C-alpha positions as CSV (number, residue, x, y, z in Angstrom):
1,M,0.0,0.0,0.0
2,I,1.4,3.4,-1.0
3,K,1.9,5.9,1.9
4,L,4.3,8.5,0.6
5,V,4.2,10.5,-2.6
6,V,7.4,12.4,-3.5
7,F,7.6,15.2,-6.0
8,D,10.6,16.8,-7.6
9,L,10.3,20.6,-7.8
10,D,11.7,22.2,-10.9
11,N,9.7,21.4,-14.1
12,V,7.4,19.1,-12.0
13,L,5.7,21.2,-9.4
14,I,6.7,24.4,-11.1
15,D,7.0,25.0,-14.8
16,T,10.6,26.3,-14.8
17,E,14.2,25.8,-13.5
18,T,14.6,27.9,-10.4
19,I,18.2,28.6,-11.1
20,D,17.5,29.9,-14.6
21,E,14.9,32.3,-13.1
22,I,17.5,33.7,-10.6
23,A,20.0,34.0,-13.4
24,E,17.7,36.3,-15.3
25,I,18.3,38.8,-12.5
26,N,21.9,39.4,-13.5
27,G,21.5,38.4,-17.2
28,N,23.4,35.1,-17.1
29,E,20.4,32.8,-17.9
30,E,21.9,31.5,-21.2
31,Q,25.1,30.5,-19.6
32,I,23.3,28.7,-16.7
33,S,20.6,27.1,-18.9
34,E,23.3,25.3,-20.9
35,I,24.8,23.8,-17.8
36,T,21.3,22.9,-16.4
37,L,20.5,21.1,-19.7
38,Q,23.7,19.1,-19.6
39,A,23.0,18.0,-16.0
40,M,19.4,17.0,-16.6
41,Q,20.5,14.9,-19.6
42,G,23.1,13.2,-17.4
43,K,26.1,14.6,-19.3
44,I,27.8,16.1,-16.3
45,P,27.6,15.3,-12.6
46,F,24.8,17.0,-10.8
47,E,27.1,18.2,-8.0
48,T,29.4,19.8,-10.5
49,S,26.6,21.5,-12.3
50,I,25.1,23.0,-9.1
51,R,28.4,24.4,-7.9
52,E,29.3,25.8,-11.3
53,R,25.9,27.5,-11.7
54,V,25.7,28.9,-8.2
55,K,29.1,30.6,-8.6
56,I,27.6,32.5,-11.6
57,L,24.9,33.8,-9.2
58,K,27.3,35.5,-6.8
59,G,26.3,39.0,-5.8
60,I,22.5,38.8,-6.6
61,S,20.3,40.4,-3.9
62,V,18.1,38.0,-1.9
63,D,15.3,40.7,-2.0
64,D,15.4,40.5,-5.8
65,I,15.3,36.7,-5.6
66,D,12.4,36.7,-3.3
67,A,10.4,39.0,-5.6
68,K,11.1,36.8,-8.5
69,M,10.2,33.6,-6.7
70,N,6.8,35.1,-5.6
71,N,5.9,35.3,-9.3
72,I,6.7,31.7,-10.2
73,S,3.7,29.6,-11.1
74,L,2.8,26.1,-10.1
75,N,2.2,23.5,-12.8
76,P,-1.4,22.9,-13.7
77,G,-3.1,20.7,-11.1
78,A,-0.3,21.0,-8.5
79,K,-2.5,22.4,-5.7
80,E,-5.5,20.2,-6.5
81,T,-3.4,17.1,-6.7
82,A,-1.6,17.7,-3.4
83,A,-4.9,18.6,-1.6
84,E,-6.6,15.4,-2.9
85,L,-3.6,13.2,-2.0
86,K,-3.6,14.6,1.5
87,K,-7.3,14.0,1.8
88,R,-6.7,10.4,0.9
89,G,-4.2,10.1,3.7
90,Y,-0.9,10.2,1.8
91,T,2.2,11.9,3.1
92,I,3.7,14.4,0.6
93,A,7.3,15.3,0.3
94,I,9.4,17.5,-2.1
95,I,12.9,16.2,-2.7
96,T,14.8,18.6,-5.0
97,G,18.2,19.7,-6.0
98,S,16.8,23.2,-6.3
99,F,16.9,25.8,-3.5
100,D,15.4,27.0,-0.3
101,V,14.3,30.3,-1.9
102,I,11.5,28.4,-3.8
103,A,11.2,25.0,-2.1
104,L,9.9,26.5,1.1
105,K,7.4,28.6,-0.7
106,V,6.1,25.7,-2.8
107,K,5.9,23.5,0.3
108,E,3.5,26.1,1.8
109,W,1.6,26.6,-1.4
110,I,0.7,22.9,-1.8
111,G,0.7,22.0,1.9
112,A,3.5,19.4,1.6
113,D,4.6,17.6,4.8
114,Y,8.3,17.7,4.0
115,A,10.8,19.5,1.8
116,F,14.4,18.7,1.2
117,Y,16.5,21.1,-0.9
118,N,19.8,22.9,-1.2
119,T,20.5,26.2,0.5
120,L,22.0,29.3,-1.2
121,E,24.5,30.9,1.1
122,V,24.0,34.6,1.8
123,E,26.2,37.3,3.2
124,D,25.1,40.9,3.6
125,G,21.9,40.3,1.8
126,K,23.6,38.9,-1.3
127,L,24.4,35.4,-2.6
128,T,28.0,34.3,-1.9
129,G,28.2,31.9,-4.9
130,E,28.2,28.9,-2.6
131,V,25.6,26.3,-1.8
132,S,25.0,23.9,1.0
133,G,22.5,21.1,1.8
134,P,21.9,17.4,1.6
135,L,21.2,17.2,-2.2
136,V,24.4,18.5,-3.6
137,T,25.0,15.0,-4.8
138,Q,23.2,13.3,-7.7
139,N,21.6,10.7,-5.5
140,K,18.3,11.9,-4.2
141,V,17.5,8.3,-3.2
142,D,19.7,8.7,-0.1
143,V,17.3,11.5,1.1
144,L,14.3,9.4,0.2
145,K,15.7,6.5,2.2
146,G,16.3,8.7,5.2
147,L,12.7,9.9,5.1
148,V,11.3,6.4,4.7
149,D,13.2,5.3,7.7
150,E,11.9,8.3,9.7
151,L,8.3,7.5,8.7
152,G,8.8,3.8,9.5
153,I,7.8,2.6,6.0
154,T,9.6,1.0,3.0
155,L,10.5,2.1,-0.6
156,D,7.7,-0.3,-1.7
157,E,5.3,2.1,-0.1
158,C,6.5,5.2,-2.1
159,V,5.6,6.9,-5.4
160,T,8.2,9.3,-6.8
161,I,7.7,11.8,-9.6
162,G,10.6,13.5,-11.4
163,D,11.8,14.7,-14.8
164,G,15.7,14.6,-14.9
165,A,18.7,12.4,-14.6
166,N,19.2,13.4,-10.9
167,D,15.8,11.7,-10.2
168,L,16.9,8.4,-11.7
169,E,17.7,6.4,-8.6
170,M,14.7,7.8,-6.8
171,I,12.5,6.7,-9.7
172,K,14.0,3.3,-10.0
173,Q,13.8,2.3,-6.3
174,A,10.3,3.5,-5.5
175,K,7.3,1.1,-5.9
176,I,6.0,3.4,-8.6
177,G,8.3,5.8,-10.5
178,I,6.6,8.4,-12.6
179,A,8.4,10.3,-15.4
180,Y,6.7,13.7,-15.7
181,N,7.5,15.3,-19.1
182,A,10.9,13.8,-18.5
183,K,14.2,13.5,-20.2
184,P,14.7,10.3,-22.2
185,I,17.1,8.8,-19.6
186,L,14.3,8.9,-17.0
187,K,11.5,7.7,-19.3
188,E,13.6,4.6,-20.0
189,H,13.5,3.5,-16.4
190,A,10.2,4.9,-15.1
191,D,7.2,2.6,-14.5
192,I,4.7,5.2,-15.8
193,Q,5.1,8.3,-18.0
194,I,3.0,11.5,-17.9
195,N,3.6,13.5,-21.1
196,E,1.4,16.5,-20.6
197,K,1.6,19.3,-18.2
198,D,-1.2,18.3,-15.9
199,L,-0.3,16.9,-12.4
200,R,-3.9,15.7,-12.0
201,K,-2.8,12.7,-14.0
202,V,-1.0,11.6,-10.8
203,L,-4.4,11.2,-9.2
204,D,-5.5,8.9,-12.0
205,I,-2.4,6.7,-11.4
206,M,-3.0,6.7,-7.6
207,T,-6.7,5.8,-8.1
208,D,-5.7,2.9,-10.2
209,E,-3.2,1.8,-7.6
210,E,-5.8,2.0,-4.9
211,K,-8.1,-0.2,-6.9
212,I,-5.4,-2.8,-7.4
213,T,-4.6,-2.8,-3.7
214,K,-8.2,-3.3,-2.8
215,E,-8.6,-6.1,-5.2
216,E,-5.5,-7.9,-3.8
């Protein structure tokens, strides 16, 4: 029986890459987007990509970032899906290689129970170009395993939803791994694909799973 539903953040719960949005503030979005794409396609290690990109953000004001993040939109169906999942009794978590500046907002917007993210380091109100947090490595599954242990459940009681190479192990090891408008490397290993921007499709999948569970 599924008990935990885990969402990636960028391009899953929100329709953008957070770091690209921040880069627009100082005009470096093209440089950062190229590194982001390489990381999502699995061409460069995720840790390397994060550190390289965050260095480019050095000096950006956190006030400017906050204003930018407040204008980011959730993907269609995000709020409704989260609300319905909570109503059905599932625990909801966000596990992302993205950043505190958006993850904490989205956690509140959708009513998630947990959020795990990287933290952009700040000094005198500006980014230092450094990052800290548990997700600087490519392997999100380590965070998932820690949460599963905390909740006293197993990976066979989890659904995970992601779009990029850094979601791969998390997708492979959960009971149900969903590729949401995903890169080819993730689609190859996912149990189910959603190829349209509508998170309500997750509810259809969960409804089918609930029916199967009851029949068993």
